[in-house]
Phi, psi and omega in degrees: 000150179254016185300338179289351179270354180241141177221157177232120178229132182303330184265007178238124177053039179056032177081006177285152176297136179229161171295128187307132178081006180229180172249017180277116183282150173302320179302317180298317179297314181295324179296321177296316178296319180294331180282355177107358177291144175268176185301319180299322178292323176297318180294327176291322179290326181232077185296348180275357179247167182245172176304320179299323177296316180299315179295326177296323177296316179295317179298319179298316179298318179296319179293319179297317181291342177284350177288160179279131178236149173219145180269129178246138179293143176275142181285000000 
């Protein structure tokens, strides 16, 4: 697992998961990938992270999506 490459601290990025030791959110990395950027483009945008960091972001998203979700009607 690459979970040691991601951290959550209440005083960093409003408590969002970030690449450890940075203020780069997992969400930011995933948004670049979702927009069609490849890993190399993400690394150019964020030169302080590595390929392993990018893969850790994807792995975290996959693990979260593996949780059970249910849709509840809004009142």
